[in-house]
C-alpha positions as CSV (number, residue, x, y, z in Angstrom):
1,M,2.6,3.3,3.6
2,C,-0.1,0.8,2.6
3,D,-2.6,-1.4,4.3
4,I,-5.0,-4.1,3.4
5,D,-8.5,-2.7,2.7
6,Y,-11.3,-4.1,4.9
7,F,-8.9,-6.2,6.9
8,K,-11.2,-6.4,9.8
9,T,-13.9,-7.9,7.5
10,I,-11.4,-10.6,6.5
11,N,-10.7,-11.5,10.1
12,D,-14.4,-11.3,11.0
13,T,-15.6,-13.3,8.0
14,F,-12.8,-15.9,7.6
15,G,-11.1,-16.0,11.0
16,H,-7.8,-14.7,12.3
17,D,-5.8,-17.6,10.7
18,V,-6.9,-16.5,7.3
19,G,-6.2,-12.9,8.2
20,D,-2.7,-13.8,9.3
21,Q,-2.2,-15.7,6.1
22,A,-3.4,-12.7,4.0
23,I,-0.8,-10.5,5.9
24,K,2.0,-13.0,5.1
25,E,1.1,-13.3,1.5
26,V,0.8,-9.5,1.0
27,G,4.1,-9.1,2.7
28,H,5.8,-11.7,0.5
29,T,4.2,-10.1,-2.6
30,I,5.5,-6.7,-1.7
31,L,9.0,-8.1,-1.0
32,N,9.0,-10.0,-4.3
33,N,8.0,-6.9,-6.3
34,I,10.3,-4.1,-5.1
35,R,13.6,-3.2,-6.7
36,V,17.0,-3.9,-5.3
37,G,17.8,-1.1,-2.9
38,D,14.2,-0.5,-1.9
39,V,13.1,-1.6,1.6
40,A,9.8,-3.0,2.8
41,C,8.6,-4.1,6.2
42,R,5.4,-4.8,8.1
43,Y,4.8,-1.6,10.1
44,G,2.0,-2.9,12.3
45,G,-1.3,-4.8,12.1
46,D,-2.1,-4.9,8.4
47,E,0.1,-1.9,7.5
48,F,3.3,-2.1,5.5
49,L,6.0,0.5,4.9
50,I,7.9,0.6,1.6
51,V,10.9,2.9,1.1
52,F,11.6,3.6,-2.5
53,T,15.0,4.8,-3.4
54,T,13.7,7.0,-6.2
55,D,11.4,10.0,-6.4
56,R,10.3,9.2,-9.9
57,I,6.6,8.8,-9.9
58,D,6.6,6.5,-12.9
59,V,8.9,4.1,-11.2
60,I,6.9,4.2,-8.0
61,D,3.6,3.8,-9.8
62,A,4.9,0.9,-11.8
63,R,6.1,-1.0,-8.7
64,L,2.8,-0.4,-6.9
65,K,0.7,-1.4,-9.8
66,K,2.8,-4.6,-10.2
67,I,2.3,-5.4,-6.5
68,A,-1.5,-4.7,-6.9
69,E,-1.7,-7.0,-9.9
70,E,0.2,-9.8,-8.1
71,I,-2.1,-9.5,-5.0
72,N,-5.2,-9.5,-7.2
73,K,-4.2,-12.7,-9.0
74,G,-2.4,-14.5,-6.3
75,I,-4.3,-13.9,-3.1
76,N,-7.9,-15.0,-3.3
77,L,-10.4,-15.6,-0.6
78,P,-13.9,-17.0,-1.3
79,C,-16.0,-14.0,-2.4
80,F,-13.4,-11.5,-1.4
81,N,-10.6,-9.8,-3.3
82,I,-7.8,-8.3,-1.4
83,T,-6.9,-4.7,-2.3
84,L,-4.5,-2.1,-0.8
85,S,-4.8,1.6,0.0
86,V,-1.6,3.5,-0.4
87,G,-0.2,6.8,0.9
88,I,3.0,8.2,-0.4
89,A,5.1,11.1,0.9
90,F,8.4,12.3,-0.5
91,N,11.4,13.0,1.7
92,E,12.2,16.7,2.1
93,S,15.8,17.7,2.8
94,G,16.6,17.3,6.5
95,E,13.2,15.8,7.3
96,V,13.0,13.3,10.1
97,I,11.6,9.9,9.5
98,E,8.7,10.4,11.9
99,S,7.5,13.4,9.9
100,L,7.7,11.5,6.7
101,I,5.7,8.5,8.1
102,T,3.1,11.0,9.5
103,K,2.7,12.5,6.0
104,A,2.5,9.0,4.3
105,D,-0.1,8.0,6.9
106,S,-2.1,11.1,6.2
107,A,-2.1,10.3,2.5
108,L,-3.1,6.7,3.3
109,Y,-6.0,7.9,5.3
110,A,-7.1,10.1,2.3
111,S,-7.0,7.0,0.1
112,K,-9.3,5.2,2.5
113,E,-11.6,8.2,2.8
114,N,-11.8,8.5,-1.0
115,G,-13.0,4.9,-1.5
116,R,-9.9,2.7,-0.8
117,N,-8.0,0.7,-3.4
118,Q,-5.9,3.7,-4.6
119,I,-2.7,5.7,-4.2
120,T,-2.8,9.2,-2.7
121,Y,0.3,11.4,-2.7
122,Y,1.0,13.8,0.1
123,G,2.0,17.3,-1.2
124,E,4.4,17.2,-4.1
125,P,4.3,16.3,-6.9
126,K,1.5,18.6,-7.9
127,K,0.4,16.4,-10.8
128,A,-0.4,13.5,-8.5
129,Q,-2.8,15.2,-6.1
130,E,-5.8,13.2,-7.3
131,P,-6.0,9.6,-6.1
132,V,-4.8,7.1,-8.6
133,K,-6.8,3.9,-9.0
134,I,-4.4,0.9,-9.0
135,M,-6.5,-2.2,-8.5
136,K,-9.7,-3.7,-9.9
137,V,-12.6,-4.2,-7.5
138,I,-14.9,-7.1,-8.2
């Protein structure tokens, strides 16, 4: 799960038309940078849900970093860089989707609490407990 950092500021500073355009461009960027078989959708507001069909951290990190790079170079507002905060949860055997989304949302909240513009993993894998910076901030 990911969302646009400081989205309210974008709307308040540049207007809702610019905010709507930012959502569209982020959505297109996500869709253009996921693998065949992965699924992405707008979850609500400025939140997006990406379902990766792998549990390999290196693959997930590479996709998210690519998305972040494309957003940084392709979506520019005057005096404002768009960044994303990301929360990732891994599906446990027999887990219902609502539980998985709750875990991803919790990890997303931790990314925001820890300074935004980063990935936070919920639970496993143990090596990824610390937030991972994925985007530059100017």
